[in-house]
C-alpha positions in Angstrom: -24.3 -18.9 -27.9 -26.4 -20.3 -25.0 -28.5 -17.1 -25.0 -29.1 -17.4 -28.8 -30.3 -21.0 -28.3 -32.7 -19.9 -25.6 -34.1 -17.1 -27.8 -34.5 -19.6 -30.7 -36.2 -22.1 -28.4 -38.6 -19.4 -27.1 -39.5 -18.5 -30.7 -40.2 -22.1 -31.6 -42.4 -22.5 -28.5 -44.3 -19.3 -29.3 -44.8 -20.5 -32.9 -46.0 -23.8 -31.7 -48.6 -22.2 -29.3 -49.8 -19.9 -32.1 -50.2 -22.9 -34.5 -52.3 -24.8 -31.8 -54.6 -21.8 -31.2 -55.1 -21.0 -34.9 -58.0 -23.4 -35.2 -59.5 -23.7 -31.7 -62.6 -25.6 -30.7 -65.5 -23.5 -32.0 -66.8 -21.1 -29.3 -70.4 -21.6 -28.2 -71.7 -18.8 -30.5 -69.0 -18.6 -33.2 -70.2 -20.5 -36.3 -67.8 -22.4 -38.6 -68.4 -24.6 -41.7 -69.2 -28.3 -40.9 -66.8 -30.3 -43.0 -67.9 -33.8 -41.8 -70.4 -35.3 -39.4 -70.0 -38.8 -38.1 -71.8 -41.1 -35.6 -70.5 -44.0 -33.6 -72.2 -46.5 -31.3 -75.1 -47.2 -33.7 -76.4 -50.7 -34.0 -79.8 -50.8 -35.8 -79.6 -47.3 -37.3 -77.0 -46.1 -39.7 -74.6 -43.2 -39.1 -76.3 -41.3 -42.0 -79.7 -41.7 -40.3 -78.3 -40.4 -37.0 -76.9 -37.4 -38.9 -80.3 -36.8 -40.6 -82.1 -36.9 -37.3 -79.7 -34.4 -35.8 -80.9 -31.7 -38.2 -77.3 -30.8 -39.1 -75.7 -31.2 -42.6 -72.2 -30.9 -43.9 -71.5 -27.5 -45.4 -73.7 -25.7 -42.9 -72.5 -23.0 -40.6 -72.7 -24.2 -37.0 -71.4 -23.5 -33.5 -70.9 -25.5 -30.4 -74.3 -24.3 -29.2 -75.8 -25.8 -32.4 -74.0 -29.1 -31.7 -75.5 -29.3 -28.3 -78.9 -28.5 -29.7 -78.5 -31.3 -32.2 -77.5 -33.7 -29.4 -80.6 -32.7 -27.4 -82.7 -33.2 -30.5 -81.3 -36.7 -30.9 -82.0 -37.5 -27.3 -85.6 -36.2 -27.6 -86.4 -38.6 -30.4 -86.4 -41.4 -27.8 -84.2 -43.5 -30.1 -81.1 -43.0 -27.9 -80.5 -43.4 -24.1 -77.3 -41.4 -24.3 -75.9 -38.8 -26.8 -72.6 -37.0 -26.6 -70.3 -35.3 -29.1 -66.9 -34.0 -29.8 -65.5 -31.9 -32.6 -62.2 -30.7 -34.1 -61.6 -27.4 -35.9 -59.2 -27.8 -38.9 -58.2 -25.4 -41.7 -60.8 -26.9 -44.0 -63.7 -26.8 -41.4 -65.1 -28.5 -38.4 -65.3 -32.3 -38.0 -68.1 -33.4 -35.7 -68.7 -36.9 -34.2 -71.8 -37.9 -32.2 -71.4 -40.7 -29.7 -74.7 -42.5 -29.2 -76.2 -45.4 -27.3 -79.4 -46.7 -28.8 -82.4 -47.0 -26.5 -84.4 -50.3 -26.4 -87.4 -50.6 -28.8 -90.6 -52.5 -28.6 -92.9 -53.8 -31.3 -95.6 -51.5 -32.7 -99.1 -52.8 -32.3 -101.9 -51.4 -34.4 -104.7 -52.2 -32.0 -108.2 -51.1 -33.4 -107.6 -50.0 -37.0 -109.3 -52.7 -39.0 -109.6 -50.8 -42.3 -106.0 -51.6 -43.3 -103.5 -54.3 -42.9 -100.4 -54.0 -40.6 -98.2 -53.8 -43.6 -100.1 -50.8 -45.1 -100.0 -49.0 -41.8 -96.3 -49.8 -41.4 -95.6 -48.4 -44.9 -97.3 -45.2 -43.9 -95.0 -44.8 -40.9 -92.0 -45.8 -43.0 -92.8 -43.0 -45.5 -92.2 -40.5 -42.7 -89.6 -42.5 -40.7 -87.4 -44.4 -43.3 -85.6 -46.3 -40.5 -88.9 -47.8 -39.1 -88.5 -51.5 -38.8 -91.7 -52.4 -37.0 -90.5 -51.2 -33.6 -90.3 -47.9 -31.7 -89.1 -46.7 -28.4 -91.6 -46.6 -25.5 -91.6 -42.7 -25.6 -90.1 -39.9 -27.6 -90.6 -37.6 -30.6 -90.5 -40.5 -33.1 -93.5 -42.1 -31.4 -95.4 -38.9 -31.9 -94.3 -38.7 -35.5 -95.3 -42.4 -36.2 -98.8 -41.7 -34.7 -99.0 -38.5 -36.9 -98.1 -40.6 -40.0 -100.8 -43.1 -39.3 -103.4 -40.4 -38.6 -102.5 -38.6 -41.8 -102.7 -41.9 -43.7 -106.2 -42.5 -42.3 -107.3 -38.9 -43.1 -106.1 -39.4 -46.7 -108.7 -42.2 -46.8 -111.5 -40.0 -45.4 -111.1 -41.4 -41.9 -110.6 -38.3 -39.7 -110.1 -39.9 -36.3 -108.2 -39.1 -33.1 -105.3 -41.4 -32.4 -103.4 -42.2 -29.2 -100.4 -44.3 -28.4 -99.2 -46.0 -25.2 -96.7 -48.6 -24.1 -98.6 -51.6 -22.8 -97.9 -55.2 -21.8 -97.4 -57.5 -24.8 -100.5 -59.7 -25.0 -98.5 -62.4 -26.9 -95.4 -62.6 -24.7 -93.0 -60.8 -22.5 -92.2 -57.1 -22.5 -94.2 -54.2 -23.8 -95.6 -53.1 -27.2 -96.2 -49.6 -28.5 -99.9 -49.6 -29.1 -101.6 -47.2 -31.5 -105.3 -47.0 -31.2 -108.3 -44.9 -32.4 -109.9 -42.9 -29.6 -113.6 -43.3 -29.2 -114.1 -46.0 -31.7 -117.5 -47.7 -31.6 -116.6 -50.9 -33.5 -117.5 -54.2 -31.9 -116.5 -57.8 -32.4 -119.5 -59.5 -33.9 -118.1 -63.0 -34.3 -114.8 -64.9 -34.5 -114.4 -67.8 -36.9 -111.4 -70.2 -36.9 -109.5 -71.9 -39.6 -109.7 -75.1 -37.6 -113.3 -76.5 -37.8 -112.7 -78.6 -34.6 -112.9 -75.3 -32.6 -116.4 -74.6 -34.0 -117.6 -78.0 -32.7 -116.0 -77.5 -29.2 -118.6 -76.5 -26.6 -115.8 -75.2 -24.3 -114.5 -72.9 -27.0 -118.0 -71.6 -28.0 -118.6 -70.9 -24.3 -115.4 -68.8 -24.1 -116.4 -67.0 -27.3 -119.4 -65.5 -25.5 -117.0 -63.6 -23.3 -115.6 -61.7 -26.3 -118.5 -61.2 -28.7 -119.9 -57.7 -28.8 -116.8 -56.4 -26.9 -115.1 -53.3 -28.4 -113.0 -54.3 -31.4 -109.4 -54.5 -30.3 -106.5 -56.6 -31.5 -105.1 -56.9 -28.0 -108.4 -58.2 -26.7 -108.5 -60.8 -29.5 -104.8 -61.8 -29.1 -105.2 -62.1 -25.3 -108.3 -64.3 -25.8 -106.3 -66.5 -28.3 -103.4 -66.8 -25.9 -105.4 -67.5 -22.7 -108.4 -69.5 -24.1 -107.5 -71.0 -27.4 -103.7 -71.7 -27.2 -104.2 -74.1 -24.2 -106.5 -76.2 -26.3 -103.7 -77.0 -28.6 -100.9 -77.1 -26.1 -102.6 -79.7 -24.0 -102.8 -82.0 -27.0 -99.2 -81.7 -27.9 -99.5 -79.1 -30.7 -96.6 -77.2 -29.3 -96.0 -75.2 -32.4 -99.5 -74.4 -33.4 -99.8 -71.0 -35.0 -102.9 -68.9 -34.2 -103.5 -65.9 -36.3 -102.8 -63.1 -36.8 -106.6 -62.3 -36.7 -108.0 -60.9 -39.9 -111.0 -58.7 -40.6 -113.0 -60.1 -43.5 -115.5 -57.6 -44.7 -117.9 -57.9 -47.7 -119.6 -55.2 -49.7 -118.5 -51.9 -51.2 -115.1 -51.0 -49.7 -115.8 -47.3 -50.3 -118.8 -47.4 -47.9 -118.6 -46.7 -44.2 -117.2 -49.6 -42.2 -120.0 -51.4 -40.3 -119.9 -51.1 -36.5 -120.0 -54.9 -36.2 -116.7 -56.5 -37.2 -116.4 -60.2 -38.1 -113.0 -61.7 -37.4 -111.3 -64.7 -38.9 -108.4 -66.5 -37.2 -106.2 -68.7 -39.4 -104.8 -71.7 -37.6 -101.9 -74.0 -38.5 -101.8 -76.8 -35.9 -98.6 -78.5 -37.0 -97.7 -82.0 -35.7 -98.3 -83.5 -32.3 -95.1 -83.7 -30.3 -94.1 -86.3 -27.8 -91.8 -85.9 -24.7 -88.2 -87.1 -25.2 -86.4 -85.8 -22.1 -84.7 -83.0 -20.3 -81.2 -81.9 -19.4 -80.6 -79.6 -16.4 -77.6 -77.3 -16.1 -76.5 -75.1 -13.2 -78.5 -76.8 -10.5 -76.5 -77.5 -7.3 -79.2 -77.3 -4.6 -81.8 -79.6 -6.1 -80.9 -82.8 -8.0 -81.8 -83.3 -11.6 -83.9 -86.3 -10.7 -86.1 -84.2 -8.4 -86.4 -81.3 -10.9 -87.4 -83.7 -13.6 -90.2 -85.1 -11.3 -91.7 -81.7 -11.2 -92.5 -81.9 -14.9 -94.5 -85.1 -14.6 -93.9 -86.4 -18.1 -92.3 -89.7 -19.2 -90.5 -90.3 -22.5 -93.1 -91.1 -25.2 -95.9 -89.1 -23.5 -97.8 -86.5 -25.5 -95.9 -83.3 -24.8 -98.7 -81.4 -22.9 -97.5 -77.8 -23.2 -99.5 -76.6 -20.2 -98.1 -79.4 -18.0 -94.6 -78.4 -19.2 -95.3 -74.7 -18.3 -96.6 -75.7 -14.9 -93.4 -77.7 -14.4 -91.2 -74.7 -14.9 -93.4 -72.8 -12.4 -93.0 -75.6 -9.9 -89.3 -75.5 -10.2 -89.2 -71.7 -9.5 -91.6 -72.2 -6.6 -89.4 -74.9 -5.1 -86.3 -72.6 -5.2 -88.4 -69.7 -3.8 -89.6 -71.9 -0.9 -85.9 -72.4 0.0 -85.1 -68.7 -0.1 -83.7 -68.4 -3.6 -85.9 -65.5 -4.7 -83.7 -64.5 -7.6 -83.4 -67.9 -9.2 -83.9 -67.9 -13.0 -85.2 -70.9 -14.9 -84.4 -70.7 -18.6 -85.9 -73.6 -20.7 -84.7 -74.1 -24.3 -86.7 -76.5 -26.4 -85.2 -78.7 -29.1 -87.7 -80.0 -31.7 -87.1 -83.2 -33.8 -89.4 -82.6 -36.7 -88.7 -86.0 -38.2 -89.6 -87.9 -35.0 -92.0 -85.3 -33.7 -90.4 -85.2 -30.3 -89.3 -82.4 -28.1 -86.5 -82.3 -25.5 -85.4 -79.4 -23.3 -82.2 -78.1 -22.0 -82.9 -76.0 -18.8 -80.3 -73.7 -17.4 -80.8 -72.8 -13.7 -79.2 -69.7 -12.3 -79.8 -70.3 -8.6 -78.5 -67.0 -7.2 -78.2 -66.6 -3.4 -80.6 -67.6 -0.6 -82.3 -64.8 1.4 -83.4 -64.7 5.0 -86.3 -62.8 6.4 -85.5 -59.4 8.0 -88.6 -57.4 8.7 -92.3 -56.9 7.9 -93.3 -53.3 7.1 -97.0 -52.3 7.0 -98.7 -49.1 5.9 -102.3 -48.0 5.5 -103.6 -50.2 8.4 -104.8 -49.3 11.8 -102.6 -50.1 14.8 -104.9 -52.8 16.0 -105.0 -54.4 12.5 -101.2 -54.1 12.3 -100.7 -56.0 15.5 -102.9 -58.8 14.2 -101.0 -59.0 11.0 -97.7 -59.2 12.9 -99.1 -61.9 15.1 -100.3 -63.9 12.1 -96.9 -63.6 10.3 -95.0 -66.8 11.1 -91.5 -66.1 9.8 -89.0 -64.7 12.3 -85.9 -62.5 11.6 -83.1 -64.8 10.4 -85.4 -67.5 9.0 -84.8 -68.7 5.5 -87.4 -66.8 3.5 -90.2 -69.1 2.3 -91.9 -67.5 -0.7 -94.7 -70.0 -0.5 -95.6 -68.9 3.0 -95.5 -65.3 1.8 -97.9 -66.0 -1.1 -100.3 -67.9 1.1 -100.3 -65.0 3.5 -101.3 -62.7 0.7 -104.1 -65.0 -0.3 -105.4 -64.9 3.3 -105.3 -61.1 3.3 -107.2 -60.9 0.0 -109.7 -63.8 0.4 -109.7 -65.1 4.0 -109.4 -61.9 6.1 -111.0 -63.5 9.1 -108.0 -65.9 9.5 -105.9 -62.8 10.3 -108.2 -60.1 11.6 -110.6 -62.3 13.4 -113.5 -60.1 14.7 -111.7 -56.8 14.0 -113.5 -54.8 11.2 -111.1 -53.7 8.5 -111.8 -51.9 5.3 -109.4 -52.1 2.3 -109.9 -52.9 -1.4 -106.4 -54.0 -2.3 -103.0 -54.9 -0.8 -99.9 -53.6 -2.5 -97.0 -56.0 -1.8 -93.2 -55.9 -2.5 -90.2 -57.9 -1.6 -87.2 -55.7 -1.0 -84.0 -57.7 -1.1 -80.6 -56.6 0.1 -78.1 -58.8 -1.8 -75.1 -57.5 0.3 -76.7 -58.7 3.6 -78.7 -61.6 2.0 -81.9 -60.4 3.6 -85.4 -59.5 2.4 -88.0 -57.1 3.8 -91.7 -57.6 3.2 -93.7 -54.4 2.4 -97.5 -54.4 2.6 -99.6 -51.3 1.7 -103.3 -51.4 2.3 -105.6 -49.2 0.2 
């Protein structure tokens, strides 16, 4: 009886093993029918879009090698920072799931293509890349495809030009943009007119305009000019929410004729109301009192909210923490506008981090004699609380007042690379100087 039970158990185990191996994971080169394809981890894209980008489709014959190729293809798009997959073989076919992590994207910036509006160019990209939402990764196949779509759109309008793309700093804020621009364009900015007539009467503004007239036509050049030269005019007067642009190209004449080389630009402006200072609340500060931090801003309730003064205040707060060794302190101001009273108040969150102490000064690209003079001029000693203000003044001397450090020694360099290398575990910082 016992032997019979053992034989029966053995047969059951053998049957179970056979049932488990009847539909194994597809070998690398053995194709099977794809029953279903899924994708998880998506945020801005849909699962269907991921599947479409993979090049696979339900009903196709595919092997594990094909799955890996599809995953590689997804990664090459630039839209994903990680791509993995798993699959199951069942009697009715193979069930495949991609596991993806989407890569960061940056805004697309059509830099020197004045013939068409941004919306027209975006529609051209969207016709080729349906998921396009105005942003692209900084690199990858989809960036190439977007550039090709714009180039084809221009060619369809008898504009056969070379197009390049590159990630570059955002002229209007933090981070980067993906800039698409025509190569070798000879267009120039002939003039800039503003929607606010007060700017036309400003001698200061007109003087600044001379720095941009006859420069190569470029949206980034114009936007940077607006940000650095025109925005402060409004910020200082309390127009904290003034909207400048976007710049428009306003051409006259036959639209079918060749675009003139001199491009007139119009910048619409909506000033909005003048805001007054209401107050400020500090959070997270333990090292410096709220009263002291508020004094760095330099505004009293009821004052015109000078935006440039406010920005300098945040910088002074950061500098004060840096002077005390808090090199990784973060200052995060959040404005609150009262549009009925035309006042602004701020809640500022401080993440102080830890204090760092000076460890060592490392120098490259300088003669031994010059290096000795640099070491002698450096005032911080190992173990001292690192004073970022001292460090920045030292850099100023190296760049503009060399005689204070090198005295009579002849030195030859055009720039000084500089880095602060922190060690959070030890609470120390090394200063690296590279002379070129």
